[in-house]
C-alpha positions in Angstrom: -0.1 0.0 0.0 3.2 2.4 0.5 3.4 3.1 -3.3 -0.5 4.0 -3.6 -0.2 6.0 -0.8 3.0 7.9 -2.6 1.0 8.0 -5.8 -2.1 9.7 -4.0 0.2 12.3 -2.4 1.7 13.0 -5.9 -1.6 13.7 -7.3 -2.9 15.8 -4.6 0.3 18.0 -4.3 0.2 18.4 -8.2 -3.4 19.5 -8.4 -2.6 21.8 -5.5 0.1 23.5 -7.3 -2.1 23.3 -10.6 -4.9 25.1 -8.7 -2.8 27.9 -7.3 -0.9 28.8 -10.4 -3.5 27.8 -12.9 -5.3 31.4 -12.7 -2.1 32.8 -13.6 -2.1 30.6 -17.0 -3.5 32.3 -20.1 -6.9 30.1 -21.2 -5.2 29.6 -24.9 -2.1 28.1 -23.1 -4.2 25.7 -20.7 -6.2 24.4 -23.9 -2.7 23.8 -25.7 -1.6 22.0 -22.7 -4.6 19.7 -22.7 -4.4 19.1 -26.5 -0.9 18.2 -25.9 -1.7 15.6 -23.0 -4.5 14.3 -25.3 -2.0 13.6 -28.2 0.6 12.1 -25.7 -2.2 10.0 -24.2 -3.3 8.8 -27.5 0.3 7.9 -28.6 0.6 6.0 -25.3 -2.5 4.2 -25.9 -1.2 3.0 -29.5 2.1 1.9 -28.1 0.4 -0.4 -25.5 -1.9 -1.5 -28.2 0.9 -3.1 -30.0 2.0 -5.2 -27.0 -0.9 -7.4 -28.1 0.1 -10.7 -29.7 -3.6 -11.4 -30.8 -5.3 -8.1 -31.8 -8.9 -10.4 -32.1 -8.6 -10.8 -28.0 -8.4 -7.5 -27.8 -11.4 -6.5 -29.8 -13.3 -9.3 -28.2 -12.3 -7.9 -24.9 -13.8 -4.3 -25.9 -17.3 -5.9 -26.8 -17.6 -8.0 -23.9 -16.0 -5.2 -21.9 -18.5 -2.4 -23.3 -21.8 -4.8 -23.0 -20.8 -5.5 -19.1 -20.0 -2.0 -18.7 -23.3 -0.4 -20.3 -25.1 -3.3 -18.0 -23.4 -2.1 -14.8 -23.8 1.7 -15.8 -20.0 2.3 -14.8 -19.8 5.6 -16.9 -23.0 6.6 -14.9 -21.6 5.6 -11.7 -18.5 7.7 -12.1 -20.4 10.7 -13.3 -22.8 10.7 -10.4 -19.9 10.4 -8.3 -18.2 13.4 -9.8 -21.6 15.6 -9.4 -22.2 14.3 -5.9 -18.5 15.5 -5.0 -19.2 18.5 -7.1 -22.1 19.7 -5.1 -20.0 19.6 -1.7 -16.7 21.2 -2.9 -16.9 22.7 -6.2 -18.4 26.4 -7.0 -18.8 25.8 -10.8 -21.5 27.3 -12.4 -21.9 24.4 -14.8 -23.8 21.2 -13.8 -23.9 17.8 -14.8 -21.5 16.0 -17.1 -20.5 19.0 -18.8 -19.1 20.8 -16.0 -15.3 21.2 -15.6 -15.3 19.3 -12.1 -16.6 16.2 -13.4 -14.8 16.4 -16.6 -11.6 16.5 -14.6 -12.5 13.9 -12.1 -13.6 11.5 -15.0 -10.3 12.4 -16.9 -8.0 11.8 -14.0 -9.7 8.5 -12.8 -9.5 7.0 -15.8 -6.0 8.0 -17.0 -4.5 7.1 -13.6 -6.0 3.8 -13.7 -5.3 2.5 -16.9 -2.0 1.2 -17.7 0.5 -1.5 -17.0 2.2 0.5 -14.2 -1.0 0.7 -12.4 -1.5 -3.2 -12.3 2.2 -4.2 -12.5 3.4 -1.6 -10.0 0.3 -2.5 -7.3 1.5 -6.0 -7.7 5.0 -5.6 -7.1 4.1 -3.5 -4.2 1.7 -5.9 -2.6 4.3 -8.7 -3.0 7.4 -7.4 -2.3 6.9 -4.0 -0.7 9.1 -2.8 -3.4 7.1 0.4 -4.7 9.9 1.6 -7.3 7.6 1.2 -10.1 4.5 3.1 -8.8 7.0 5.6 -7.4 7.8 6.3 -11.2 4.1 6.4 -12.1 3.6 8.9 -9.1 6.0 11.4 -10.8 4.1 11.1 -14.0 0.8 11.5 -12.5 2.0 14.5 -10.3 3.0 16.5 -13.2 0.1 15.3 -15.0 -2.1 16.8 -12.3 -0.4 20.1 -12.4 -1.7 20.4 -15.9 -4.8 18.9 -15.5 -5.8 20.9 -12.3 -4.9 24.4 -13.8 -7.3 23.6 -16.7 -10.3 21.2 -15.1 -10.0 22.4 -11.8 -10.4 20.6 -8.4 -11.9 17.7 -9.8 -8.4 16.2 -10.9 -7.7 15.9 -7.1 -10.8 14.0 -6.2 -9.7 11.3 -8.4 -6.9 10.3 -5.8 -10.0 8.6 -4.0 -10.6 6.0 -6.8 -6.5 5.6 -7.2 -6.5 4.6 -3.6 -9.2 2.2 -3.6 -8.0 0.7 -7.2 -4.4 0.4 -6.8 -4.9 -0.2 -3.1 -7.2 -3.1 -3.7 -4.8 -4.7 -6.4 -2.1 -4.7 -3.6 -3.8 -6.0 -1.2 -5.1 -9.1 -3.9 -1.3 -9.4 -5.1 -0.8 -12.7 -4.3 -3.7 -14.0 -6.0 -3.1 -12.0 -9.2 0.4 -13.5 -9.4 -0.6 -16.8 -9.2 -3.2 -16.1 -11.8 -2.2 -13.7 -14.5 0.5 -15.0 -16.8 2.4 -13.0 -19.5 0.4 -13.6 -22.6 -2.6 -12.4 -20.0 -1.0 -9.1 -19.1 0.1 -8.5 -22.7 -3.6 -8.5 -23.8 -4.8 -6.5 -20.8 -2.1 -4.1 -21.6 -3.4 -3.7 -25.1 -6.8 -3.3 -24.3 -6.0 -0.8 -21.6 -4.1 1.2 -24.6 -7.6 1.1 -26.6 -9.3 2.6 -23.9 -6.5 5.3 -23.2 -7.0 6.2 -26.7 -10.7 6.5 -26.0 -9.8 8.8 -23.0 -7.8 11.1 -25.5 -10.3 11.0 -28.3 -13.4 11.8 -26.0 -11.9 13.7 -23.1 -9.0 15.6 -23.9 -9.0 16.3 -27.7 -13.1 16.3 -27.3 -13.3 14.8 -31.1 -16.1 12.6 -30.3 -18.1 11.8 -26.9 -17.5 8.0 -26.0 -18.5 6.5 -22.8 -14.9 5.4 -22.1 -15.9 4.2 -18.4 -18.0 1.6 -19.4 -15.0 -0.5 -21.3 -13.4 -0.7 -18.1 -14.6 -4.6 -17.7 -12.7 -5.4 -20.8 -9.5 -5.0 -18.6 -10.8 -8.0 -17.1 -12.4 -9.6 -19.9 -8.9 -10.1 -21.7 -6.9 -12.0 -19.9 -10.1 -14.1 -19.3 -10.4 -14.7 -23.1 -6.7 -15.7 -22.9 -7.0 -18.4 -20.0 -10.4 -19.9 -22.0 -7.9 -20.2 -25.3 -5.2 -21.7 -23.4 -7.3 -24.6 -22.2 -8.9 -25.4 -25.6 
């Protein structure tokens, strides 16, 4: 759990810096920074996708994940959580999914949770107490929080709640994950996460097309499950 706590602290510190100095940054500069983060996120997602050894597994995982996500209503749950936090802690004049608070909360929550470092780092931390990988992730997340909070506001900082639950939960279950998840499973999980990251870039950062990205999160579990099923055939 040590690495998760460090990660949460980095997000909060970065978010605080972004909030303090954000008002001094011109709006056009903020928009350009967000666009740059969007392009970087898309490129990182594409790189992760190329780690796949069988793209059809990724496609199947995305389809299954999307159906499960829509059925569970993950995107709606994240949005509702963001709106509840907004009512308590934000003075934004906008409301609903279009508000800056909710957008910042959802973008940061998805971006910080998806990726091999979040999963592998949490497993490593839980098994051995070595949180070096999460320390690297914390550095990246901290700098990202400065950029995001300066443009999207305090909602970015509340993503630390999701990070604590998500990464902390993986660390606590690290023993079981290590025994179950093989290298091929991790490769397809990483590739699937890459596609979801590209969705975050297109929908939330570059705002090219609205995509209910949160509902694809079950695909991260579907991908290794498909690999396991195929290995038994």
